[in-house]
TISE-922900 format. One line per field, with one value per residue (C-alpha): x, y, z; residue in one letter. Coordinates in steps of 0.5 Angstrom, whole numbers, plus 500, padded with zeros to 3 digits. Layout:
N
xx = (X  ...)
yy = (Y  ...)
zz = (Z  ...)
filo = (a  ...)
// end
This chain:
301
xx = (567  575  572  570  575  579  575  576  583  584  579  584  590  587  585  593  597  594  595  602  603  600  605  610  609  608  612  618  613  610  617  619  613  613  621  625  623  615  615  619  613  608  610  611  603  600  605  602  595  596  599  593  589  592  586  581  580  579  572  572  575  569  564  567  567  559  557  560  557  550  550  551  545  541  540  539  537  543  547  544  545  552  554  550  554  561  559  558  564  568  564  566  573  574  572  576  582  581  579  585  590  587  589  595  598  601  605  608  610  613  616  616  618  624  620  624  621  620  614  612  606  604  605  600  595  596  595  589  586  588  585  579  582  583  575  573  579  576  569  572  576  570  565  571  570  563  563  569  565  560  565  565  572  570  566  571  577  574  572  579  583  579  580  587  589  585  588  596  594  590  596  600  595  594  602  603  597  602  599  602  602  596  592  595  592  585  585  586  580  575  577  576  569  568  570  566  560  561  563  556  552  556  553  547  546  549  545  537  534  539  535  538  538  541  544  543  548  550  552  555  559  561  564  567  570  573  576  579  583  586  587  595  596  593  597  604  602  601  608  611  608  609  613  620  618  616  622  626  622  624  631  633  628  623  628  631  625  623  629  627  620  620  624  620  613  615  618  612  607  611  611  604  602  603  598  593  593  592  587  580  579  577  576  583  586  584  591  590  584  584  586  593  595  593  586  588  593  599  604  603  603)
yy = (767  767  770  776  776  777  782  786  785  788  794  795  795  799  804  805  803  808  815  812  812  819  821  819  822  829  830  833  837  840  840  845  849  850  850  846  851  852  844  843  848  843  838  841  843  836  833  838  837  829  828  833  826  824  826  822  815  811  810  808  801  799  802  798  792  793  795  788  784  787  788  781  779  785  789  796  800  797  800  806  807  805  810  816  815  814  820  825  822  824  831  833  830  834  841  841  839  844  850  847  848  854  857  854  856  862  859  853  857  863  858  850  849  853  856  862  869  870  864  865  869  864  858  861  862  855  852  856  854  846  846  846  841  837  837  834  829  826  826  823  818  815  815  811  806  805  801  797  795  793  789  794  795  796  802  805  803  807  813  813  812  817  822  820  821  828  831  831  832  838  841  840  844  849  850  852  857  860  860  858  854  857  855  848  847  850  845  839  843  843  835  833  837  833  826  827  828  822  818  820  818  811  810  812  807  801  803  806  805  809  814  818  813  814  808  807  806  799  800  807  803  797  801  806  799  796  802  804  798  799  807  805  802  808  813  809  809  816  817  813  817  824  824  824  830  835  832  835  841  843  841  843  847  847  846  840  837  837  833  828  828  827  820  818  819  815  809  809  809  803  799  801  797  790  792  793  787  783  789  786  780  784  791  795  798  805  807  804  809  815  820  818  819  823  822  826  830  826  825  832  828)
zz = (399  396  390  395  399  392  390  396  396  389  391  397  393  387  393  395  389  384  388  390  383  382  388  384  378  382  388  383  380  387  390  384  384  392  393  397  404  401  400  408  411  406  410  417  416  414  419  425  422  422  429  432  431  437  441  437  441  436  436  428  431  435  430  424  429  431  424  421  426  426  419  418  423  419  425  421  427  431  425  425  432  431  425  428  435  431  426  432  436  430  429  436  436  429  432  438  434  429  435  438  432  430  437  437  430  432  437  433  427  432  438  437  430  426  421  418  419  412  412  419  417  411  416  421  415  412  419  420  414  415  422  417  414  420  422  415  415  421  418  412  416  419  413  409  415  414  407  409  416  411  407  401  399  392  394  399  395  388  391  395  388  385  390  392  384  383  389  387  379  381  386  381  376  382  382  375  375  379  386  392  399  401  395  396  402  400  395  400  405  399  396  403  404  397  399  405  401  396  402  405  398  398  405  404  398  402  407  404  411  415  420  425  432  438  441  448  453  454  446  447  453  449  443  447  451  445  442  448  447  440  442  444  437  434  438  436  429  429  432  427  421  424  430  425  421  427  430  424  423  430  430  422  419  414  408  411  412  405  403  408  406  399  400  406  403  397  401  405  400  396  402  405  398  403  408  404  401  408  410  406  410  416  418  418  424  424  422  415  414  411  415  415  408  402  405  411  412  413  407  402  394)
filo = (m  n  l  r  l  f  h  n  a  w  s  n  l  l  g  a  a  v  p  a  l  a  a  l  v  t  v  p  l  v  v  a  g  l  g  e  a  g  y  g  l  y  s  l  v  t  a  i  v  g  y  f  a  v  i  d  i  n  v  t  a  g  s  v  k  y  i  a  a  q  h  a  r  a  e  h  d  s  v  a  e  t  l  c  f  g  f  t  v  y  l  l  i  g  t  l  g  a  l  g  l  y  g  a  a  p  w  l  a  a  e  v  f  a  v  p  a  t  l  a  g  e  a  v  s  c  l  r  l  a  a  l  g  f  l  l  g  q  l  q  s  y  l  n  s  v  p  q  g  l  m  r  f  d  v  s  g  r  i  e  m  v  f  g  t  l  v  p  l  l  t  v  a  v  l  m  l  g  q  g  l  y  e  v  i  a  l  r  v  v  a  s  a  l  h  c  l  v  l  w  r  g  v  k  r  l  l  p  r  l  r  w  r  w  p  d  r  a  l  r  g  s  i  l  g  f  s  a  y  s  f  l  s  r  f  a  a  l  s  y  a  h  a  d  k  l  v  i  g  a  l  v  g  v  t  g  l  a  y  f  t  v  a  a  t  l  a  n  r  v  l  g  l  t  f  r  l  s  g  c  s  s  p  p  p  a  h  w  l  p  a  a  n  w  r  g  w  a  a  p  t)
// end
């Protein structure tokens, strides 16, 4: 048991430490490639998309709890029911958020945030492209929680480490090829899609008997009821992660936001490593899951 706990802790830590190192190395290059205003807009887009996750009622928390218990009792059909219900919920949440973000993009760029007129068109285009990233990020977040519910942090940590390292490195490569912010956002969207596919394959390997099964009303109610209690915690975590960037973006502008984001991103990456060591003995809270860092759309790297 102690060996397994150590293995999970180490895997969970690596899943955050290696991407954090990649961020430390690449942030100056990304800032230089996008420019101060461009990087500020980048930060603003990712913060807006991240904050849209407030519509997530945190079904991940309930799903992880029930998957862990059902798997321990070898209730394979129940695991499938819980997983299918959670995936469906996040598909609906992601679709709703994507549609809202796509429709609100012009209003957000023109009325809410201090986006310069020269960048307004690019801001709208990036937000609308990032709407697809929101949908994929919700699915990615849920699928990443399944191996963690099965106490297989080695699987989730390894996948997270690979994608969390490749994305900032590829971002630098895209900028060195002379591309801009829109292409960087497109890279993240494509990476999220691939991340979802890899996670799905990993889930299928861990649960070879997985079949589509819809849960009964009692199980659905239990999952939703448990998740509701942790929603306030998730809301607080989202506010902590994104509210400062949104306020600065609205009051100061994207150039000032760039200076803030560089320091805040690196500090949060380092401080977050301590939580990763303690997040493996039991299923982690939803705000530790991938929708809230590179892996989703919170802090650009």
